[in-house]
C-alpha positions in Angstrom: 0.0 0.0 0.0 2.8 2.4 1.0 5.5 1.0 -1.2 8.6 -0.5 0.4 8.5 -1.0 4.2 11.3 0.8 6.0 12.2 0.3 9.7 14.1 1.7 12.6 14.8 -0.4 15.7 14.7 1.5 19.0 16.8 -1.2 20.6 19.6 -0.5 18.2 19.7 3.2 19.1 18.6 4.1 15.5 21.7 2.5 14.1 19.8 0.3 11.6 20.6 1.7 8.2 17.6 0.8 6.1 15.3 3.8 5.1 12.5 4.7 7.4 9.2 6.5 7.1 8.9 10.1 8.0 6.2 12.7 7.8 6.3 14.9 4.7 6.0 17.9 7.0 8.9 16.9 9.3 8.4 20.0 11.5 5.0 18.6 12.6 6.3 15.2 13.7 7.5 14.1 17.1 9.4 10.9 17.8 8.9 9.0 21.0 11.2 6.1 21.9 10.5 3.5 24.5 12.1 0.2 25.2 9.7 -1.7 22.9 8.3 0.8 20.4 9.1 4.0 18.5 6.2 6.3 17.8 6.2 9.1 15.2 3.3 11.5 15.9 2.2 14.1 13.4 -0.7 16.4 13.0 -2.8 13.9 11.1 -1.4 10.5 11.8 0.6 8.1 13.9 3.1 5.5 12.9 4.1 2.9 15.4 7.3 1.0 14.7 7.7 -2.2 16.6 11.1 -3.9 17.0 10.0 -6.6 14.6 7.6 -4.9 12.3 5.4 -1.9 11.5 1.8 -1.4 12.6 -0.3 1.5 11.4 -3.3 2.9 13.3 -6.6 3.1 11.4 -6.2 6.7 10.3 -4.9 7.5 6.8 -1.2 8.2 6.6 -0.9 9.6 3.1 1.9 12.0 4.0 4.5 9.3 4.7 7.6 9.4 2.4 10.8 7.2 2.6 14.1 8.8 3.6 17.4 7.3 4.4 18.6 7.1 8.0 22.1 8.2 8.7 23.7 5.5 10.7 26.4 5.8 13.4 28.4 2.7 12.6 31.9 1.4 13.4 33.7 0.4 10.1 35.5 -2.5 11.9 32.3 -3.8 13.4 30.6 -3.6 10.1 33.3 -5.6 8.4 33.5 -8.2 11.1 29.7 -8.6 11.0 29.8 -9.0 7.2 32.5 -11.7 7.6 30.6 -13.4 10.4 27.4 -13.7 8.2 29.5 -15.4 5.4 31.1 -17.7 7.9 27.8 -18.6 9.6 26.1 -19.4 6.3 29.1 -21.5 5.2 28.9 -23.5 8.4 25.3 -24.3 7.6 26.2 -25.6 4.2 25.4 -22.5 2.0 27.7 -20.6 -0.4 28.1 -16.9 0.6 30.2 -14.0 -0.7 30.4 -10.3 -0.4 29.0 -8.7 -3.5 28.9 -5.5 -5.5 29.9 -2.1 -4.3 31.7 -3.2 -1.2 34.1 -5.4 -3.3 34.6 -2.6 -5.8 35.4 0.0 -3.1 37.8 -2.4 -1.3 39.7 -3.0 -4.5 39.9 0.8 -5.1 41.3 1.3 -1.7 38.2 3.0 -0.4 36.4 2.1 2.8 33.1 0.4 2.0 30.1 2.3 3.4 28.1 -0.9 3.7 28.3 -4.6 2.8 26.0 -6.8 0.7 26.1 -10.5 1.0 25.0 -12.8 -1.9 24.3 -16.4 -1.0 22.8 -19.7 -2.2 20.6 -19.6 0.9 17.0 -18.7 0.1 15.0 -16.2 2.3 13.5 -18.9 4.5 17.0 -20.4 5.0 18.4 -17.1 6.0 15.7 -16.6 8.6 16.2 -20.1 9.9 20.0 -19.5 10.3 19.8 -16.1 12.0 16.4 -16.3 13.7 13.2 -14.4 13.3 14.1 -11.5 15.6 17.3 -10.8 13.8 15.9 -10.8 10.3 13.5 -8.6 8.3 11.8 -9.9 5.1 11.8 -6.6 3.3 12.3 -8.1 -0.1 11.8 -11.8 0.4 9.9 -12.1 -2.9 13.1 -11.1 -4.7 15.4 -13.0 -2.4 16.4 -10.2 -0.1 16.5 -10.4 3.6 18.0 -8.0 6.2 20.1 -9.4 9.0 20.5 -7.2 12.0 23.8 -7.0 13.8 25.2 -5.9 17.2 25.3 -2.3 18.2 27.6 -0.4 15.9 27.6 -3.0 13.2 24.3 -2.0 11.6 22.5 -4.5 9.4 23.3 -6.3 6.1 21.3 -7.1 3.0 21.6 -10.8 2.4 20.3 -11.7 -1.1 19.9 -15.0 -2.8 21.9 -15.6 -6.0 19.3 -14.9 -8.7 18.5 -14.2 -12.4 16.1 -11.4 -13.1 13.2 -11.8 -15.5 12.4 -9.0 -18.0 12.0 -5.4 -16.9 8.6 -4.5 -18.5 8.4 -1.0 -17.0 12.1 0.0 -17.7 12.9 0.2 -14.0 11.9 -3.0 -12.1 12.3 -6.6 -12.8 9.0 -8.5 -13.1 10.2 -11.6 -11.3 13.3 -13.4 -10.2 14.6 -17.0 -10.5 17.2 -18.2 -7.9 20.5 -19.3 -9.4 24.2 -19.3 -8.7 27.0 -16.8 -8.3 27.9 -16.7 -12.0 24.4 -16.0 -13.2 23.9 -13.5 -10.4 27.0 -11.5 -11.6 25.7 -11.5 -15.2 22.4 -9.8 -14.2 24.2 -6.8 -12.6 24.6 -3.4 -14.2 28.4 -2.6 -14.6 31.4 -4.9 -14.6 32.9 -3.0 -11.6 29.8 -3.8 -9.6 29.7 -7.5 -10.7 32.5 -8.7 -8.5 32.4 -11.1 -5.5 34.8 -11.4 -2.6 35.4 -14.3 -0.2 36.3 -12.7 3.2 37.4 -16.1 4.6 40.0 -17.0 1.8 40.4 -13.3 0.8 39.8 -14.2 -2.8 38.1 -12.1 -5.5 35.7 -14.0 -7.7 35.3 -12.3 -11.1 32.9 -13.6 -13.8 32.6 -10.3 -15.8 36.2 -8.9 -16.1 35.4 -6.3 -13.5 39.0 -6.3 -12.1 40.4 -5.5 -15.5 38.0 -2.6 -15.9 39.0 -1.3 -12.5 42.6 -1.4 -13.6 41.6 0.3 -16.9 39.4 2.8 -15.0 36.4 2.2 -17.2 32.7 2.1 -16.6 31.3 -0.7 -18.8 28.0 -2.5 -18.8 27.8 -6.2 -18.4 26.8 -7.6 -21.7 25.1 -5.5 -24.4 24.8 -1.8 -23.3 21.4 -1.2 -24.9 19.9 -4.3 -23.4 21.4 -3.6 -20.0 20.3 0.1 -19.9 16.9 -0.8 -21.3 16.3 -3.0 -18.3 16.6 -0.1 -15.9 16.8 3.4 -17.4 18.3 4.8 -14.1 21.5 3.0 -15.0 22.3 5.8 -17.5 22.6 8.2 -14.6 24.4 5.7 -12.5 27.1 5.3 -15.2 27.7 9.1 -15.1 27.8 9.1 -11.3 30.3 6.3 -11.1 32.5 7.9 -13.8 32.5 11.2 -11.9 33.0 9.7 -8.5 35.9 7.4 -9.4 37.3 9.6 -12.2 36.8 6.8 -14.7 36.0 6.9 -18.4 32.7 5.6 -19.8 33.5 2.8 -22.2 32.6 4.0 -25.8 29.8 1.5 -26.5 28.3 2.2 -23.1 28.5 6.0 -23.6 27.0 5.7 -27.1 24.1 3.7 -25.7 23.5 6.3 -23.0 23.5 9.1 -25.6 21.1 7.2 -27.9 18.7 6.4 -25.0 19.0 9.6 -23.0 15.4 10.8 -23.8 14.1 7.6 -22.2 15.2 8.7 -18.8 11.8 10.3 -18.4 10.4 6.9 -17.4 12.4 7.2 -14.1 10.7 9.0 -11.2 11.8 12.5 -10.3 12.9 11.4 -6.8 15.3 8.8 -8.2 16.7 11.3 -10.7 17.2 13.8 -7.9 19.0 11.3 -5.7 21.5 10.6 -8.5 22.0 14.3 -9.3 22.5 15.0 -5.6 25.3 12.5 -5.4 27.1 13.4 -8.6 26.8 17.2 -8.5 28.1 17.4 -4.9 31.1 15.2 -5.3 34.7 16.3 -6.2 34.1 15.0 -9.8 31.1 17.2 -10.4 32.7 18.9 -13.4 33.1 15.5 -15.0 29.5 14.6 -14.1 28.1 17.8 -15.7 30.2 17.4 -18.8 29.0 13.8 -19.3 25.4 14.9 -18.6 25.8 17.5 -21.3 27.6 15.4 -23.9 25.2 12.5 -23.6 22.1 14.6 -23.7 21.0 13.6 -20.2 21.3 17.2 -19.0 18.7 18.3 -21.5 16.5 15.4 -20.6 16.6 15.9 -16.8 17.3 19.6 -16.5 16.3 21.2 -19.8 16.4 24.7 -18.1 20.2 24.2 -17.8 20.8 23.3 -21.4 20.8 26.8 -22.7 23.2 28.8 -24.9 26.1 28.7 -22.5 26.1 25.4 -20.6 29.9 25.2 -20.6 30.0 28.5 -18.7 27.6 27.2 -16.0 29.7 24.0 -15.7 32.7 26.2 -15.0 30.8 28.0 -12.2 29.7 24.6 -10.8 33.3 23.3 -10.7 34.6 26.4 -8.9 31.8 26.8 -6.3 33.1 25.9 -2.9 31.9 24.6 -0.5 29.4 22.8 -2.6 25.8 22.0 -1.7 23.0 20.7 -3.9 21.2 24.0 -4.0 24.4 25.8 -5.0 25.2 23.2 -7.6 21.7 23.5 -9.2 21.8 27.3 -9.0 25.2 27.2 -10.9 23.7 25.1 -13.7 20.5 27.2 -13.8 22.1 30.7 -13.8 20.9 31.3 -17.4 17.6 29.6 -17.1 15.7 32.9 -17.1 14.4 33.6 -13.6 13.9 32.2 -10.1 10.5 30.7 -11.0 12.0 28.5 -13.8 14.8 27.4 -11.4 12.2 26.5 -8.8 10.2 24.5 -11.4 13.3 22.6 -12.4 14.1 21.7 -8.8 10.5 20.7 -8.0 10.6 18.3 -11.0 13.4 16.3 -9.4 11.7 16.3 -6.0 14.4 17.8 -3.9 13.4 19.3 -0.5 11.4 22.5 -0.4 14.2 24.2 1.5 16.7 23.3 -1.2 14.4 24.4 -4.0 13.8 27.8 -2.3 17.5 28.2 -1.8 18.4 27.4 -5.4 15.8 29.8 -6.7 17.0 32.5 -4.3 20.5 32.1 -5.5 19.5 32.3 -9.1 17.4 35.4 -8.4 20.3 37.1 -6.6 23.2 36.0 -8.7 24.3 39.6 -9.5 23.1 41.2 -6.2 26.6 41.3 -4.6 28.1 43.1 -7.6 29.4 46.4 -6.1 28.7 45.3 -2.6 31.9 46.8 -1.2 30.9 50.3 -2.2 27.1 50.0 -1.7 25.1 51.2 1.2 25.2 48.6 4.0 21.4 48.6 4.1 21.4 47.3 0.5 23.8 44.5 1.2 22.9 43.4 4.8 19.6 41.6 3.9 21.5 39.4 1.6 24.3 38.6 4.1 21.8 38.0 6.9 20.0 35.4 4.7 20.5 31.7 5.5 21.9 31.3 2.0 24.5 34.0 2.3 27.6 31.7 2.3 26.3 30.0 -0.8 25.6 33.3 -2.5 29.2 34.5 -1.8 30.5 31.1 -3.0 28.6 31.6 -6.3 29.9 35.1 -6.6 33.5 33.9 -5.9 33.1 31.3 -8.7 32.2 34.0 -11.1 35.2 36.1 -9.9 37.4 33.1 -10.9 35.9 33.3 -14.4 36.7 37.0 -14.6 33.0 38.0 -14.7 32.8 40.1 -11.5 35.2 42.0 -9.2 37.0 40.2 -6.4 36.8 43.1 -3.9 33.1 42.3 -3.3 33.9 38.8 -2.2 36.5 39.8 0.4 34.1 42.5 1.7 31.2 40.1 2.1 33.3 37.4 3.8 34.7 40.0 6.2 31.1 41.0 7.1 30.0 37.4 7.4 32.6 36.9 10.1 30.9 39.5 12.3 29.1 38.3 15.4 25.4 37.6 14.7 24.1 40.6 16.7 26.4 42.9 14.7 25.6 41.4 11.3 21.9 41.3 12.0 21.0 43.6 15.0 17.5 43.6 16.4 15.3 46.2 14.8 14.9 49.4 16.7 11.1 49.5 16.1 8.3 47.1 15.4 4.6 47.4 14.6 3.6 47.7 18.3 5.8 50.7 18.8 4.3 52.4 15.8 0.8 51.8 17.1 1.7 53.2 20.5 3.2 56.2 18.8 -0.1 56.9 17.2 0.6 55.7 13.6 -2.6 54.5 12.0 -2.6 50.9 10.8 -2.2 50.3 7.1 0.2 49.8 4.3 2.3 52.7 5.5 3.6 50.4 8.3 5.8 48.4 6.0 7.3 51.4 4.3 8.0 53.2 7.6 9.6 50.1 9.2 11.8 49.5 6.2 13.0 53.1 6.1 13.8 53.0 9.8 15.6 49.7 9.4 17.7 51.1 6.6 18.6 54.1 8.6 19.6 51.9 11.6 21.8 49.7 9.4 23.5 52.7 7.8 24.2 54.2 11.3 22.0 57.3 10.7 20.0 56.5 13.9 21.1 54.6 17.0 18.2 54.1 19.3 14.4 53.9 19.5 14.0 57.6 20.3 15.9 58.5 17.1 13.9 55.9 15.2 10.6 57.5 16.3 11.8 60.9 15.5 12.6 59.7 12.0 9.1 58.3 11.8 7.7 61.7 12.6 9.8 63.3 9.9 8.7 60.7 7.3 5.0 61.3 8.2 5.4 65.0 7.7 6.6 64.5 4.2 
């Protein structure tokens, strides 16, 4: 009914790493944790999360969306637990190996963020081996079980070796058939993700020449590129992300297939597109990601507002913007899109958060607002620097300085002001509406104008206290 079921376990101190449900309006939700139950309470609904399952009350809960929990895990405990799962399954007569990204990352000298285990054991076997309370059947129909570990070790996906049936919707397989390790490798997306590792013998098992492609620093599909990308259109964006993250090349046949199929990305949900863009546009290789998006036609397909007359210039801004955030990255790509409204439309289409959408649109709207800041009245500059997005706006301006588009003096001035204490950068107003009423000013639209003029005078040091502020109000009313 609600899509995939995601859990948190109060006994694990929220260290379980699978996604969880949260209210769409997070500000309205409260979380209560007891020994046996976690309760999320919102304005319209309640979600109870038991240690071994999820139960909903009878009220509708239409505002639940999935998000990813950020675990607090110990890398050594994770690795030890992943090894122990393999050892335990082997002792019970099943084949078991580490699979996919954790093997790839280990061979690249990177610390794996998580571990996936592939096994000949079927879901009922996994539950029998590890017990009902330690396992979650989140994807048993497709051979996937979750095994919960000790505190700090998190949990592991344990998946049965399988073959996938056809992908009739271009995103999800229609059914699976359990198989062996070699056929399981053949169904995966890219050769670098089709590797297995035996943590007991410390041996890499490679049926797809993934090790060679790691050495060659190449992203290549397993099998025919068109066929593999047709199965799941999201793989086109994943190819770009992996190339950018690892600074790899995309193998020519794979890149050609991505280019020819780019328009078909529209079958993928905005949320999944947004998740891939978030990861590739905020990594160190974001220039590479944007260049590949542009050259393959994926940029025009997922962010047509960014594929204007000067996309190379916007990619230059993106590459130079530091420190990067998703809002800043999207604003850099959308600088020439026309206006803030179009930028917001683009962001909403890829389903990023409202806060990020508003921030990106604000950055686009104010992309030139800091020009001349060092010589402008402080009252004109201060509202920009008091905004929550001020640091990103200065970063955007600094990136344009590096391209020779604007003056560098404004960046230094703004950064100096941003280092001020909060009460100096954004002092409390000398007057508010209540003070104007007590002073005898009639209610109406004049309030806003008077308060703004008083605020400007305060920021420009033309008045210094409330008495001087009220005197200024009298003079303005006499005009």
